[in-house]
C-alpha positions as CSV (number, residue, x, y, z in Angstrom):
1,X,0.2,17.0,13.5
2,X,-0.1,18.4,17.0
3,X,2.9,17.6,19.1
4,X,3.1,19.0,22.7
5,X,4.4,18.5,26.2
6,X,2.2,17.2,29.0
7,X,2.3,17.7,32.8
8,X,3.5,14.1,33.6
9,X,6.9,14.6,31.9
10,X,5.9,13.0,28.6
11,X,6.6,15.1,25.6
12,X,5.3,14.5,22.1
13,X,7.2,15.6,19.0
14,X,7.6,14.9,15.4
15,X,9.6,11.8,14.5
16,X,12.7,12.0,12.5
17,X,15.3,9.6,10.9
18,X,17.5,9.8,14.1
19,X,14.6,8.2,16.1
20,X,14.4,5.0,14.0
21,X,16.9,2.9,16.0
22,X,15.0,3.7,19.3
23,X,11.7,3.0,17.5
24,X,13.1,-0.4,16.4
25,X,14.1,-1.2,19.9
26,X,10.5,-0.5,21.1
27,X,9.1,-2.9,18.5
28,X,11.7,-5.5,19.5
29,X,10.5,-5.2,23.2
30,X,7.1,-6.2,22.0
31,X,8.6,-9.1,20.0
32,X,7.4,-7.5,16.7
33,X,9.5,-8.9,13.8
34,X,10.4,-5.6,12.1
35,X,14.0,-5.1,11.2
36,X,15.6,-1.6,11.4
37,X,15.5,-1.8,7.5
38,X,11.7,-2.3,7.7
39,X,11.3,0.8,9.8
40,X,13.4,2.8,7.4
41,X,11.4,1.6,4.5
42,X,8.0,2.5,5.9
43,X,9.2,5.8,7.3
44,X,10.0,7.0,3.7
45,X,6.2,7.3,3.3
46,X,5.2,8.4,6.8
47,X,4.7,11.2,9.2
48,X,5.4,10.2,12.7
49,X,5.2,11.2,16.3
50,X,7.2,10.0,19.2
51,X,6.6,10.3,23.0
52,X,9.6,11.1,25.1
53,X,10.3,11.0,28.8
54,X,13.6,12.1,30.3
55,X,15.1,12.1,26.8
56,X,14.1,8.5,26.1
57,X,11.6,7.5,23.4
58,X,8.7,5.5,25.0
59,X,6.2,5.6,22.2
60,X,5.6,5.9,18.5
61,X,2.8,6.3,16.0
62,X,3.0,6.7,12.2
63,X,0.5,7.9,9.6
64,X,0.6,7.5,5.9
65,X,-1.2,9.9,3.6
66,X,-2.5,8.3,0.3
67,X,-3.9,11.2,-1.7
68,X,-6.2,13.9,-0.3
69,X,-8.9,11.7,1.2
70,X,-7.2,8.5,2.5
71,X,-4.7,7.6,5.2
72,X,-3.5,4.6,7.2
73,X,-2.1,4.5,10.7
74,X,0.4,2.0,12.0
75,X,3.3,1.1,14.3
76,X,1.5,2.6,17.3
77,X,3.7,1.4,20.2
78,X,4.0,2.3,23.8
79,X,6.8,0.8,25.9
80,X,5.4,-2.0,28.2
81,X,6.5,-0.2,31.4
82,X,4.7,3.0,30.3
83,X,1.4,1.5,29.3
84,X,-1.8,2.5,31.1
85,X,-1.0,6.2,31.2
86,X,-3.0,7.3,28.1
87,X,0.2,7.7,26.1
88,X,-1.3,5.7,23.3
89,X,-4.3,8.0,23.3
90,X,-2.1,11.1,23.0
91,X,-0.1,9.6,20.2
92,X,-3.2,8.6,18.3
93,X,-4.7,12.1,18.8
94,X,-1.5,13.6,17.3
95,X,-1.5,11.5,14.2
96,X,-5.2,12.0,13.7
97,X,-4.8,15.8,13.8
98,X,-5.6,17.2,10.4
99,X,-7.3,14.1,9.1
100,X,-10.9,15.3,9.7
101,X,-13.0,14.3,6.8
102,X,-10.5,11.7,5.6
103,X,-11.1,7.9,5.5
104,X,-8.5,6.5,8.0
105,X,-7.8,2.8,8.3
106,X,-5.7,0.8,10.7
107,X,-5.2,-2.8,11.8
108,X,-5.8,-3.2,15.5
109,X,-4.4,-5.7,18.0
110,X,-6.8,-6.9,20.7
111,X,-5.0,-4.6,23.2
112,X,-5.5,-1.5,21.0
113,X,-9.1,-2.1,19.8
114,X,-10.8,-0.3,22.7
115,X,-8.7,2.8,22.3
116,X,-9.5,3.0,18.6
117,X,-13.2,2.5,19.2
118,X,-13.1,5.4,21.7
119,X,-11.5,7.6,18.9
120,X,-14.4,6.8,16.5
121,X,-13.0,3.8,14.6
122,X,-15.3,0.9,13.8
123,X,-14.6,-2.7,12.6
124,X,-14.8,-3.1,8.8
125,X,-12.9,-6.4,8.4
126,X,-10.2,-8.7,9.6
127,X,-6.8,-9.9,8.5
128,X,-5.2,-13.3,9.0
129,X,-1.5,-13.4,9.5
130,X,0.0,-16.6,8.2
131,X,3.6,-17.6,8.4
132,X,6.1,-20.5,8.6
133,X,8.5,-22.4,6.4
134,X,7.0,-22.4,3.0
135,X,6.5,-25.7,1.3
136,X,6.6,-26.4,-2.4
137,X,3.0,-25.9,-3.7
138,X,1.4,-27.5,-6.7
139,X,1.0,-24.8,-9.4
140,X,-2.6,-23.6,-10.0
141,X,-4.0,-24.3,-13.4
142,X,-5.0,-21.2,-15.3
143,X,-7.6,-20.8,-18.1
144,X,-6.4,-20.8,-21.7
145,X,-4.7,-17.5,-22.6
146,X,-3.7,-16.8,-19.0
147,X,-0.2,-17.1,-17.7
148,X,2.2,-16.1,-15.0
149,X,5.3,-14.2,-16.0
150,X,8.0,-12.0,-14.3
151,X,7.2,-8.3,-14.2
152,X,9.1,-6.0,-16.5
153,X,9.9,-2.3,-16.3
154,X,7.1,-1.6,-18.7
155,X,4.5,-3.1,-16.3
156,X,5.0,-0.5,-13.5
157,X,2.1,1.8,-14.6
158,X,-0.3,-1.1,-14.9
159,X,0.7,-2.6,-11.5
160,X,0.2,0.8,-9.8
161,X,-3.2,1.2,-11.4
162,X,-4.3,-2.3,-10.3
163,X,-3.1,-1.5,-6.7
164,X,-5.1,1.8,-6.7
165,X,-8.2,0.0,-7.8
166,X,-7.8,-2.8,-5.3
167,X,-7.1,-0.8,-2.2
168,X,-8.9,2.4,-3.2
169,X,-5.9,4.6,-2.4
170,X,-3.2,6.0,-4.7
171,X,0.1,4.6,-3.5
172,X,2.3,5.1,-6.6
173,X,5.5,6.2,-4.7
174,X,5.2,3.1,-2.4
175,X,4.7,0.8,-5.3
176,X,7.7,2.2,-7.1
177,X,9.8,1.5,-4.0
178,X,8.4,-2.0,-3.5
179,X,8.9,-3.0,-7.1
180,X,12.5,-1.7,-7.0
181,X,13.3,-3.7,-3.8
182,X,11.3,-6.9,-4.4
183,X,13.2,-10.1,-4.9
184,X,10.5,-11.4,-7.3
185,X,7.4,-9.7,-8.8
186,X,5.1,-12.0,-10.7
187,X,2.3,-10.9,-13.0
188,X,-1.0,-12.6,-14.0
189,X,-1.3,-12.0,-17.7
190,X,-4.5,-12.5,-19.8
191,X,-3.5,-12.4,-23.4
192,X,-1.2,-9.5,-22.9
193,X,-3.3,-7.6,-20.4
194,X,-2.0,-7.4,-16.8
195,X,-4.8,-8.7,-14.5
196,X,-2.9,-9.2,-11.2
197,X,0.4,-9.3,-9.5
198,X,2.3,-10.3,-6.3
199,X,5.6,-9.4,-4.7
200,X,8.1,-11.4,-2.6
201,X,10.4,-9.2,-0.6
202,X,12.5,-9.2,2.6
203,X,10.6,-8.4,5.8
204,X,11.0,-9.3,9.4
205,X,12.2,-12.8,10.1
206,X,12.5,-13.8,6.5
207,X,10.3,-12.9,3.5
208,X,6.8,-11.6,3.0
209,X,4.4,-12.1,0.1
210,X,2.4,-8.9,-0.6
211,X,0.7,-7.1,-1.9
212,X,-1.3,-9.6,-3.8
213,X,-3.9,-8.2,-6.3
214,X,-6.0,-10.5,-8.5
215,X,-9.3,-10.7,-10.2
216,X,-10.4,-13.8,-8.3
217,X,-9.4,-16.4,-5.8
218,X,-7.9,-18.7,-8.3
219,X,-5.7,-15.9,-9.7
220,X,-4.6,-15.1,-6.2
221,X,-3.7,-18.7,-5.5
222,X,-1.7,-19.0,-8.7
223,X,0.4,-15.9,-7.8
224,X,0.9,-16.9,-4.2
225,X,1.8,-20.6,-5.0
226,X,4.4,-19.4,-7.5
227,X,6.1,-17.1,-5.0
228,X,5.8,-19.6,-2.1
229,X,7.4,-22.3,-4.3
230,X,10.2,-19.8,-5.2
231,X,10.7,-19.3,-1.4
232,X,10.3,-22.9,-0.4
233,X,12.3,-23.9,2.6
234,X,12.5,-20.4,3.9
235,X,10.5,-18.4,6.4
236,X,7.5,-16.8,4.7
237,X,4.8,-14.5,5.9
238,X,1.6,-13.3,4.3
239,X,-1.3,-11.2,5.7
240,X,-4.5,-11.9,3.9
241,X,-8.0,-10.5,4.0
242,X,-10.2,-12.9,6.1
243,X,-12.8,-12.9,3.3
244,X,-10.2,-14.0,0.7
245,X,-11.0,-17.7,1.1
246,X,-7.3,-18.6,1.2
247,X,-6.8,-19.5,4.9
248,X,-7.1,-23.3,4.8
249,X,-5.2,-23.4,1.5
250,X,-2.3,-21.5,3.1
251,X,-2.2,-23.7,6.1
252,X,-1.9,-26.7,3.8
253,X,1.2,-25.1,2.4
254,X,2.8,-24.8,5.9
255,X,1.9,-21.2,6.4
256,X,-0.1,-21.3,9.7
257,X,-2.3,-18.6,11.2
258,X,-0.6,-16.8,14.0
259,X,-2.6,-13.6,14.4
260,X,-6.0,-12.0,13.5
261,X,-5.9,-8.2,13.7
262,X,-9.1,-6.3,13.2
263,X,-9.4,-3.8,10.3
264,X,-10.9,-0.6,11.6
265,X,-11.9,2.6,9.9
266,X,-12.9,6.1,10.7
267,X,-14.5,8.6,8.3
268,X,-16.5,8.1,5.1
269,X,-17.4,4.6,4.0
270,X,-15.4,3.1,1.2
271,X,-17.1,2.8,-2.2
272,X,-18.5,-0.7,-2.8
273,X,-16.2,-2.7,-5.2
274,X,-17.1,-2.7,-8.8
275,X,-18.1,-6.2,-10.1
276,X,-15.1,-7.7,-11.8
277,X,-12.6,-5.2,-10.5
278,X,-9.3,-6.4,-9.0
279,X,-9.2,-6.9,-5.3
280,X,-6.5,-7.1,-2.7
281,X,-5.9,-10.6,-1.3
282,X,-2.9,-9.7,0.8
283,X,-1.6,-6.4,2.2
284,X,1.9,-4.9,2.0
285,X,2.2,-4.8,5.8
286,X,-0.2,-4.3,8.7
287,X,1.0,-0.8,9.1
288,X,0.7,0.2,5.4
289,X,-2.4,-1.7,4.5
């Protein structure tokens, strides 16, 4: 990544572990829910850039490399008092440096969408952020031979393979960490074959459900209903694909829509999904995809 000084006193440099407390303070200023622990978790898998002025960090941007051809970008923040000075453009240019030819995705707020369009990103989808106090949900009936069960250590390879198929990016190290830290991981099992999974883990103001990978909408509902029921009475968040068909069902469970970031991409188009292949119904986080 290209990190450099500019003539207005703003200096860009690579981010390091010592910057995480200041980065967390920036996200708090924007009322983003991330805990310092959430910053530390994502930074394990990131390369980052910070913008400094007079020794104070006033902006951040992180990129996540998933294999040789794919990347995601997230946690692009500029302090409110410093906005309108093209600092966001400089941060984005730095994290895009070296990604020519890669497929790069991000989830854009309304405020950031114009910047990303100017940098060559186009809209390819939309997320729906749902959250609230989870209510007990009726369990979803499964076909004969299908069942939900807790994940075991021997399932890790299958879960990582499903995640790669669903998102199109190899994220084995991330999945290893998520599986180790999750409070619950539930598997959708078809006669001994793992067909889907979902995680419940600490994030932000409470807990998050995600990723959720399933072969179809009913499988996704079964996984989510199980974890929402497990977390009933506690704050729960899930970020779903708009096309998942789950929005109204989630609202009936007390998880109301609060945001709708646009999914944007730059670079080669993704391969069309194979019929019958697993798909992602909920992301890990908006930064990670």
